Backbone as CSV, one residue per row, in Angstrom:
resi,resn,N_x,N_y,N_z,CA_x,CA_y,CA_z,C_x,C_y,C_z
1,UNK,-5.943,-36.718,-9.325,-6.760,-36.213,-8.241,-7.028,-34.720,-8.412
2,UNK,-5.957,-33.966,-8.783,-6.128,-32.530,-8.957,-7.029,-32.222,-10.142
3,UNK,-6.995,-33.033,-11.186,-7.858,-32.783,-12.340,-9.325,-33.003,-11.970
4,UNK,-9.606,-33.946,-11.066,-10.981,-34.169,-10.601,-11.448,-32.955,-9.806
5,UNK,-10.558,-32.405,-8.975,-10.915,-31.200,-8.216,-11.195,-30.034,-9.146
6,UNK,-10.375,-29.877,-10.182,-10.593,-28.794,-11.145,-11.919,-28.974,-11.871
7,UNK,-12.210,-30.172,-12.287,-13.471,-30.444,-12.975,-14.639,-30.143,-12.045
8,UNK,-14.526,-30.525,-10.774,-15.588,-30.244,-9.806,-15.800,-28.753,-9.628
9,UNK,-14.732,-28.004,-9.509,-14.827,-26.548,-9.334,-15.438,-25.918,-10.574
10,UNK,-15.010,-26.347,-11.761,-15.559,-25.811,-13.005,-17.041,-26.173,-13.120
11,UNK,-17.405,-27.385,-12.739,-18.812,-27.809,-12.794,-19.674,-26.978,-11.855
12,UNK,-19.193,-26.731,-10.651,-19.934,-25.917,-9.678,-20.086,-24.505,-10.198
13,UNK,-19.025,-23.946,-10.751,-19.080,-22.583,-11.292,-20.076,-22.508,-12.449
14,UNK,-20.066,-23.496,-13.339,-20.995,-23.507,-14.466,-22.437,-23.626,-13.981
15,UNK,-22.670,-24.446,-12.981,-24.001,-24.601,-12.407,-24.478,-23.293,-11.789
16,UNK,-23.603,-22.619,-11.072,-23.962,-21.344,-10.443,-24.266,-20.290,-11.495
17,UNK,-23.473,-20.240,-12.547,-23.724,-19.263,-13.599,-25.046,-19.571,-14.310
18,UNK,-25.360,-20.851,-14.459,-26.646,-21.229,-15.047,-27.793,-20.790,-14.143
19,UNK,-27.605,-20.907,-12.842,-28.632,-20.486,-11.891,-28.883,-18.995,-11.980
20,UNK,-27.874,-18.220,-12.349,-28.032,-16.773,-12.483,-29.078,-16.423,-13.545
21,UNK,-29.274,-17.288,-14.519,-30.271,-17.007,-15.546,-31.687,-17.110,-14.988
22,UNK,-31.839,-17.750,-13.825,-33.155,-17.869,-13.205,-33.548,-16.626,-12.422
23,UNK,-32.588,-15.768,-12.101,-32.882,-14.542,-11.371,-33.636,-13.603,-12.299
24,UNK,-34.739,-13.033,-11.823,-35.520,-12.142,-12.689,-34.656,-11.019,-13.264
25,UNK,-34.873,-10.727,-14.520,-34.080,-9.690,-15.177,-34.867,-8.385,-15.151
26,UNK,-34.976,-7.812,-13.974,-35.731,-6.580,-13.816,-35.118,-5.451,-14.609
27,UNK,-33.809,-5.498,-14.814,-33.158,-4.396,-15.528,-33.669,-4.298,-16.955
28,UNK,-33.863,-5.427,-17.608,-34.281,-5.375,-18.995,-35.796,-5.275,-19.131
29,UNK,-36.553,-5.716,-18.130,-37.993,-5.755,-18.251,-38.683,-4.509,-17.707
30,UNK,-38.110,-3.843,-16.732,-38.777,-2.727,-16.077,-38.565,-1.418,-16.826
31,UNK,-39.625,-0.631,-16.886,-39.519,0.692,-17.483,-38.993,1.668,-16.438
32,UNK,-38.596,2.828,-16.882,-38.114,3.859,-15.959,-39.195,4.203,-14.938
33,UNK,-40.439,4.304,-15.392,-41.537,4.639,-14.480,-41.721,3.559,-13.416
34,UNK,-41.579,2.296,-13.796,-41.729,1.198,-12.832,-40.607,1.205,-11.806
35,UNK,-39.372,1.394,-12.264,-38.232,1.431,-11.349,-38.361,2.619,-10.410
36,UNK,-38.724,3.769,-10.961,-38.863,4.977,-10.158,-39.978,4.823,-9.120
37,UNK,-41.106,4.298,-9.520,-42.232,4.109,-8.603,-41.868,3.148,-7.473
38,UNK,-41.244,2.037,-7.812,-40.844,1.055,-6.791,-39.807,1.648,-5.840
39,UNK,-38.865,2.427,-6.365,-37.824,3.039,-5.537,-38.419,4.059,-4.577
40,UNK,-39.302,4.895,-5.065,-39.920,5.923,-4.217,-40.820,5.298,-3.155
41,UNK,-41.555,4.265,-3.519,-42.407,3.572,-2.546,-41.559,2.933,-1.452
42,UNK,-40.470,2.297,-1.839,-39.577,1.657,-0.855,-38.948,2.697,0.070
43,UNK,-38.491,3.815,-0.487,-37.888,4.862,0.335,-38.913,5.454,1.297
44,UNK,-40.117,5.710,0.815,-41.180,6.245,1.668,-41.453,5.300,2.842
45,UNK,-41.558,4.016,2.560,-41.811,3.018,3.603,-40.652,2.932,4.594
46,UNK,-39.434,2.945,4.084,-38.252,2.876,4.948,-38.205,4.074,5.890
47,UNK,-38.436,5.258,5.362,-38.389,6.487,6.168,-39.508,6.498,7.217
48,UNK,-40.685,6.003,6.853,-41.807,5.971,7.800,-41.581,4.982,8.938
49,UNK,-40.873,3.890,8.665,-40.714,2.819,9.649,-39.375,2.809,10.366
50,UNK,-38.470,3.688,9.986,-37.136,3.663,10.566,-36.673,5.090,10.867
51,UNK,-36.628,5.472,12.152,-36.242,6.846,12.504,-34.839,7.235,12.028
52,UNK,-33.895,6.300,12.047,-32.540,6.614,11.560,-32.563,6.913,10.063
53,UNK,-33.356,6.133,9.312,-33.473,6.377,7.873,-34.135,7.729,7.617
54,UNK,-35.123,8.078,8.439,-35.782,9.380,8.286,-34.782,10.517,8.509
55,UNK,-33.939,10.377,9.529,-32.908,11.383,9.799,-31.911,11.469,8.648
56,UNK,-31.485,10.308,8.156,-30.545,10.285,7.037,-31.144,10.924,5.786
57,UNK,-32.419,10.645,5.527,-33.077,11.203,4.349,-33.109,12.728,4.422
58,UNK,-33.320,13.270,5.612,-33.336,14.728,5.794,-31.966,15.338,5.535
59,UNK,-30.919,14.634,5.926,-29.553,15.159,5.836,-28.866,14.845,4.517
60,UNK,-29.421,13.955,3.724,-28.756,13.479,2.509,-28.882,14.450,1.346
61,UNK,-27.846,14.444,0.519,-27.852,15.185,-0.736,-28.723,14.439,-1.750
62,UNK,-28.661,13.100,-1.722,-29.452,12.239,-2.602,-29.474,10.839,-1.996
63,UNK,-30.411,10.014,-2.470,-30.536,8.634,-1.994,-30.659,7.722,-3.210
64,UNK,-29.831,6.684,-3.251,-29.920,5.665,-4.292,-30.642,4.474,-3.686
65,UNK,-31.827,4.159,-4.217,-32.680,3.120,-3.641,-32.782,1.938,-4.600
66,UNK,-32.426,0.766,-4.106,-32.632,-0.496,-4.821,-33.759,-1.215,-4.087
67,UNK,-35.003,-1.127,-4.579,-36.135,-1.660,-3.824,-36.202,-3.179,-3.741
68,UNK,-35.677,-3.874,-4.743,-35.743,-5.331,-4.719,-34.544,-5.933,-5.456
69,UNK,-33.729,-6.634,-4.690,-32.562,-7.319,-5.240,-32.758,-8.799,-4.960
70,UNK,-32.512,-9.629,-5.935,-32.633,-11.073,-5.755,-31.241,-11.682,-5.737
71,UNK,-31.004,-12.533,-4.729,-29.736,-13.244,-4.611,-30.043,-14.738,-4.551
72,UNK,-29.301,-15.528,-5.316,-29.501,-16.970,-5.331,-28.181,-17.663,-5.609
73,UNK,-28.053,-18.869,-5.084,-26.871,-19.642,-5.395,-26.611,-20.780,-4.436
74,UNK,-25.623,-21.536,-4.791,-25.114,-22.630,-3.974,-23.603,-22.608,-4.136
75,UNK,-22.893,-22.330,-3.104,-21.448,-22.124,-3.048,-21.082,-20.836,-3.792
76,UNK,-21.438,-20.748,-5.065,-21.252,-19.516,-5.822,-22.638,-18.917,-6.014
77,UNK,-22.809,-17.658,-5.645,-24.115,-17.005,-5.744,-23.994,-15.689,-6.486
78,UNK,-25.116,-15.218,-6.986,-25.148,-13.932,-7.656,-26.368,-13.149,-7.239
79,UNK,-26.296,-11.835,-7.376,-27.447,-10.994,-7.086,-27.563,-9.885,-8.126
80,UNK,-28.809,-9.385,-8.256,-29.069,-8.363,-9.255,-30.300,-7.558,-8.860
81,UNK,-30.293,-6.273,-9.162,-31.448,-5.423,-8.918,-31.246,-4.067,-9.563
82,UNK,-32.331,-3.303,-9.673,-32.276,-1.973,-10.253,-32.858,-0.957,-9.281
83,UNK,-32.468,0.301,-9.454,-32.977,1.343,-8.574,-32.827,2.722,-9.163
84,UNK,-33.307,3.701,-8.391,-33.297,5.106,-8.810,-32.468,5.945,-7.852
85,UNK,-31.784,6.923,-8.408,-31.087,7.926,-7.608,-32.045,9.102,-7.466
86,UNK,-32.433,9.394,-6.222,-33.483,10.370,-5.945,-32.912,11.558,-5.178
87,UNK,-33.246,12.741,-5.648,-32.923,13.981,-4.921,-34.218,14.780,-4.853
88,UNK,-34.800,14.854,-3.656,-36.068,15.551,-3.500,-37.141,14.888,-4.338
89,UNK,-37.739,15.648,-5.227,-38.795,15.109,-6.099,-38.263,14.679,-7.466
90,UNK,-36.965,14.862,-7.685,-36.363,14.542,-8.981,-35.664,13.194,-8.962
91,UNK,-35.709,12.510,-10.082,-34.913,11.301,-10.286,-33.707,11.710,-11.111
92,UNK,-32.520,11.480,-10.558,-31.292,11.900,-11.228,-30.739,10.837,-12.176
93,UNK,-31.153,9.580,-11.990,-30.648,8.514,-12.846,-31.105,7.158,-12.364
94,UNK,-30.781,6.144,-13.143,-31.153,4.768,-12.844,-29.887,3.932,-12.771
95,UNK,-29.857,2.998,-11.815,-28.658,2.214,-11.573,-29.010,0.750,-11.416
96,UNK,-28.030,-0.068,-11.706,-28.158,-1.515,-11.553,-27.058,-1.981,-10.612
97,UNK,-27.398,-2.910,-9.739,-26.400,-3.542,-8.884,-26.332,-5.010,-9.267
98,UNK,-25.132,-5.493,-9.484,-24.883,-6.877,-9.849,-23.690,-7.331,-9.034
99,UNK,-23.729,-8.547,-8.566,-22.590,-9.017,-7.794,-22.594,-10.511,-7.641
100,UNK,-21.533,-10.969,-7.032,-21.380,-12.390,-6.797,-20.668,-12.637,-5.492
101,UNK,-20.772,-13.864,-5.048,-20.091,-14.267,-3.825,-19.695,-15.723,-3.931
102,UNK,-18.740,-16.077,-3.125,-18.205,-17.428,-3.122,-17.983,-17.843,-1.680
103,UNK,-18.397,-19.046,-1.339,-18.175,-19.527,0.023,-19.185,-20.595,0.395
104,UNK,-19.283,-20.855,1.675,-20.236,-21.830,2.195,-21.594,-21.156,2.306
105,UNK,-22.407,-21.260,1.254,-23.690,-20.581,1.216,-24.651,-21.338,0.325
106,UNK,-25.933,-21.186,0.600,-26.961,-21.812,-0.222,-28.283,-21.108,0.043
107,UNK,-29.096,-20.973,-1.009,-30.429,-20.439,-0.835,-30.790,-19.379,-1.853
108,UNK,-31.922,-18.737,-1.566,-32.402,-17.637,-2.402,-33.043,-16.611,-1.472
109,UNK,-32.828,-15.354,-1.741,-33.426,-14.309,-0.938,-33.641,-13.060,-1.769
110,UNK,-34.525,-12.217,-1.283,-34.757,-10.905,-1.879,-34.594,-9.874,-0.770
111,UNK,-34.093,-8.721,-1.124,-33.900,-7.645,-0.163,-33.774,-6.344,-0.939
112,UNK,-33.790,-5.250,-0.221,-33.557,-3.951,-0.823,-32.555,-3.190,0.016
113,UNK,-31.992,-2.149,-0.546,-31.168,-1.262,0.265,-31.172,0.146,-0.308
114,UNK,-30.895,1.083,0.588,-30.817,2.491,0.216,-29.443,3.008,0.587
115,UNK,-28.820,3.729,-0.331,-27.548,4.388,-0.076,-27.820,5.879,0.098
116,UNK,-27.548,6.387,1.284,-27.758,7.793,1.598,-26.439,8.530,1.384
117,UNK,-26.406,9.460,0.440,-25.209,10.250,0.145,-25.272,11.521,0.991
118,UNK,-24.373,11.620,1.960,-24.449,12.696,2.940,-23.717,13.969,2.518
119,UNK,-22.969,13.912,1.432,-22.274,15.117,0.972,-22.108,15.062,-0.549
120,UNK,-21.812,16.199,-1.116,-21.691,16.293,-2.574,-20.499,15.502,-3.107
121,UNK,-19.441,15.382,-2.316,-18.276,14.614,-2.749,-18.606,13.145,-2.961
122,UNK,-19.400,12.581,-2.066,-19.811,11.176,-2.204,-20.696,10.990,-3.424
123,UNK,-21.600,11.927,-3.638,-22.476,11.851,-4.800,-21.667,12.013,-6.087
124,UNK,-20.683,12.876,-6.059,-19.808,13.073,-7.217,-19.047,11.791,-7.537
125,UNK,-18.647,11.056,-6.493,-17.940,9.789,-6.705,-18.812,8.826,-7.496
126,UNK,-20.095,8.752,-7.156,-21.014,7.883,-7.878,-21.117,8.318,-9.337
127,UNK,-21.203,9.605,-9.566,-21.351,10.127,-10.927,-20.093,9.945,-11.766
128,UNK,-18.923,10.109,-11.158,-17.683,10.077,-11.930,-17.125,8.677,-12.129
129,UNK,-17.481,7.741,-11.252,-16.953,6.378,-11.367,-17.675,5.646,-12.491
130,UNK,-16.936,4.919,-13.276,-17.548,4.082,-14.316,-17.753,2.702,-13.736
131,UNK,-18.819,2.548,-13.024,-19.031,1.322,-12.282,-18.362,1.471,-10.937
132,UNK,-19.109,1.216,-9.924,-18.654,1.450,-8.561,-18.714,0.145,-7.806
133,UNK,-17.569,-0.312,-7.330,-17.515,-1.545,-6.559,-17.784,-1.218,-5.101
134,UNK,-18.908,-1.729,-4.577,-19.243,-1.480,-3.182,-18.163,-2.132,-2.342
135,UNK,-17.642,-1.392,-1.413,-16.505,-1.827,-0.622,-15.274,-1.019,-0.988
136,UNK,-15.250,-0.471,-2.210,-14.124,0.357,-2.609,-14.475,1.841,-2.544
137,UNK,-15.709,2.139,-2.170,-16.139,3.534,-2.101,-15.586,4.197,-0.855
138,UNK,-15.400,5.499,-0.903,-14.927,6.182,0.292,-16.007,6.237,1.356
139,UNK,-15.678,5.855,2.571,-16.524,6.055,3.739,-17.910,5.445,3.617
140,UNK,-17.999,4.174,3.320,-19.290,3.488,3.254,-19.551,2.799,4.575
141,UNK,-20.701,3.081,5.190,-21.126,2.444,6.428,-22.367,1.640,6.103
142,UNK,-22.426,0.396,6.571,-23.554,-0.466,6.263,-24.368,-0.707,7.514
143,UNK,-25.692,-0.631,7.368,-26.603,-0.926,8.465,-27.734,-1.791,7.973
144,UNK,-28.431,-2.404,8.896,-29.550,-3.283,8.616,-30.745,-2.707,9.346
145,UNK,-31.939,-2.820,8.802,-33.088,-2.239,9.485,-33.246,-2.840,10.868
146,UNK,-32.848,-4.064,11.054,-32.936,-4.675,12.369,-31.896,-4.141,13.338
147,UNK,-30.785,-3.617,12.835,-29.727,-3.125,13.712,-29.440,-1.646,13.502
148,UNK,-30.279,-0.965,12.733,-29.965,0.427,12.424,-30.003,1.311,13.658
149,UNK,-30.641,0.849,14.738,-30.625,1.611,15.973,-29.224,1.737,16.538
150,UNK,-28.313,0.868,16.109,-26.945,0.921,16.613,-26.053,1.855,15.805
151,UNK,-26.579,2.446,14.726,-25.779,3.395,13.960,-25.594,4.645,14.806
152,UNK,-24.372,4.915,15.197,-24.107,6.072,16.051,-23.784,7.309,15.245
153,UNK,-23.618,8.417,15.939,-23.353,9.681,15.254,-22.007,9.670,14.555
154,UNK,-21.044,8.900,15.041,-19.754,8.828,14.341,-19.926,8.196,12.973
155,UNK,-20.690,7.091,12.900,-20.920,6.425,11.627,-21.693,7.324,10.670
156,UNK,-22.615,8.117,11.191,-23.454,8.929,10.333,-22.715,10.120,9.743
157,UNK,-21.499,10.376,10.188,-20.702,11.459,9.611,-19.927,10.991,8.383
158,UNK,-19.969,9.715,8.080,-19.298,9.205,6.885,-20.015,9.709,5.641
159,UNK,-19.404,9.514,4.497,-19.971,10.039,3.260,-21.176,9.307,2.729
160,UNK,-21.264,7.999,2.957,-22.364,7.194,2.417,-22.791,6.198,3.482
161,UNK,-24.099,6.086,3.692,-24.630,5.115,4.642,-25.604,4.215,3.895
162,UNK,-25.470,2.911,4.069,-26.378,1.946,3.448,-27.265,1.322,4.514
163,UNK,-28.558,1.251,4.230,-29.491,0.564,5.113,-30.241,-0.475,4.282
164,UNK,-30.196,-1.714,4.758,-30.899,-2.807,4.102,-32.305,-2.907,4.663
165,UNK,-33.238,-3.387,3.830,-34.623,-3.534,4.275,-35.306,-4.638,3.477
166,UNK,-36.478,-5.058,3.949,-37.336,-6.049,3.278,-36.634,-7.371,2.970
167,UNK,-35.822,-7.860,3.900,-35.170,-9.144,3.678,-36.225,-10.260,3.729
168,UNK,-36.228,-11.096,2.676,-37.150,-12.228,2.583,-36.405,-13.397,1.976
169,UNK,-36.778,-14.593,2.405,-36.160,-15.786,1.868,-35.115,-16.318,2.810
170,UNK,-34.366,-17.275,2.334,-33.361,-17.914,3.162,-32.074,-18.052,2.368
171,UNK,-31.039,-17.422,2.858,-29.710,-17.523,2.259,-28.755,-17.608,3.424
172,UNK,-28.214,-18.770,3.660,-27.343,-18.936,4.810,-25.926,-19.259,4.406
173,UNK,-25.003,-18.924,5.314,-23.624,-19.301,5.098,-22.665,-18.144,5.267
174,UNK,-21.427,-18.435,4.923,-20.347,-17.466,5.008,-19.694,-17.369,3.642
175,UNK,-19.319,-16.169,3.253,-18.686,-16.053,1.945,-18.064,-14.696,1.724
176,UNK,-17.287,-14.615,0.686,-16.706,-13.358,0.230,-17.581,-12.851,-0.890
177,UNK,-17.924,-11.559,-0.841,-18.806,-11.063,-1.885,-18.435,-9.657,-2.302
178,UNK,-18.941,-9.297,-3.441,-18.735,-7.957,-3.958,-19.926,-7.550,-4.799
179,UNK,-20.125,-6.266,-4.917,-21.215,-5.723,-5.728,-20.672,-4.612,-6.597
180,UNK,-21.236,-4.483,-7.755,-20.869,-3.386,-8.640,-22.142,-2.625,-8.980
181,UNK,-22.073,-1.313,-8.858,-23.199,-0.442,-9.175,-22.826,0.348,-10.429
182,UNK,-23.680,0.262,-11.449,-23.437,0.990,-12.685,-24.725,1.688,-13.131
183,UNK,-24.559,2.787,-13.824,-25.714,3.493,-14.361,-26.255,2.683,-15.534
184,UNK,-27.572,2.685,-15.668,-28.171,2.012,-16.816,-29.361,2.828,-17.286
185,UNK,-29.850,2.500,-18.458,-30.914,3.262,-19.089,-32.091,2.326,-19.380
186,UNK,-33.149,2.410,-18.546,-34.292,1.516,-18.727,-35.090,1.839,-19.982
187,UNK,-36.004,0.944,-20.303,-36.858,1.105,-21.490,-37.608,2.411,-21.461
């Protein structure tokens, strides 16, 4: 009986990993100019449509924008996307976010998010870490464009604030998840 359960778990994991190959590989296909343009357009739109994001952008040392992340899976899911680290008119670097989750979940969705670095220490953490696991960063506060009005002044004093935007598709369920952000070098 236990061997059947193990085979089932291994089969589900293999199926989920195979599904990951269907997620667009924007990291390998997009040029630096394309990633930068998409990131700046997404940030401009977010700031224009969200007063909290506009305030954060004014106060931030830099903003890491992932304009489009695709997540797909059944029980085991994965997500991937690329973005630019922006300070004023300069692009400081390019980053990729990759992650997975496990739990009662199914579907496919696309979304974006922006990480607002409110102080130099938080930005230094991004630069010095060799791959950054979201959730292990110091003082990360997460918000959603639909609920960003609830971000209070206490939360905004943290070192990094994340705001999600442009959620599309259907991905339902409950699960444990993690993301890793690493620097990458586009074409």
